[in-house]
C-alpha positions, 0 to 999 in steps of 0.5 A, a space after each residue: 145238740 149234735 143230734 139236732 144238727 145231724 137231723 137238720 142237715 139230713 133234712 136239708 140234704 134230703 130236700 135238695 134235688 141235685 142227683 149227686 146227693 141221691 145216695 148220701 146218708 148223714 151218719 153223725 155230726 160233731 160240734 166244736 166246743 164253741 158251737 161254731 163248727 159242725 163236722 158232718 160225717 156222710 156216707 155215699 153209695 157209689 164208686 170213687 168218682 161218685 163219692 168225689 162228685 157228691 162231696 163237691 156237691 155237698 161243699 157247694 150246698 154248704 150255705 144252703 144247708 147252714 141256713 137250714 140248720 140255722 132255721 131248725 136249730 136255735 143257736 146264738 150262732 149257726 155253725 159252719 159245716 165241714 163235710 167229712 166222708 165216712 167210709 165205714 159203710 164201704 169198708 163194711 161192704 168190702 169185708 162182707 165181700 171178702 167173707 162171702 168169697 172165703 165161704 165160697 172157696 171153703 165150699 168148693 174145697 
């Protein structure tokens, strides 16, 4: 069920023309036990201001996304969407940058 919701959310977000949503990836979703809530984890490429703007855009689009999920996934009740920023991608990029810096310093020694 969580995968179906993730796929439906990703398709809904991809169909939107808001430029703030251009660099959003839907990473995963988690459903509450009663299926009334869906936590949707997203990653965003960009700086902190872009991340904040994107999260605001997603909050504003929650109704549209929820109705798209309702059409795509047959549930008794369409879950409410809660957006969660997943910074794993940003942390990974930071770690890669630090490792690259260490390698360069080792070469110059």
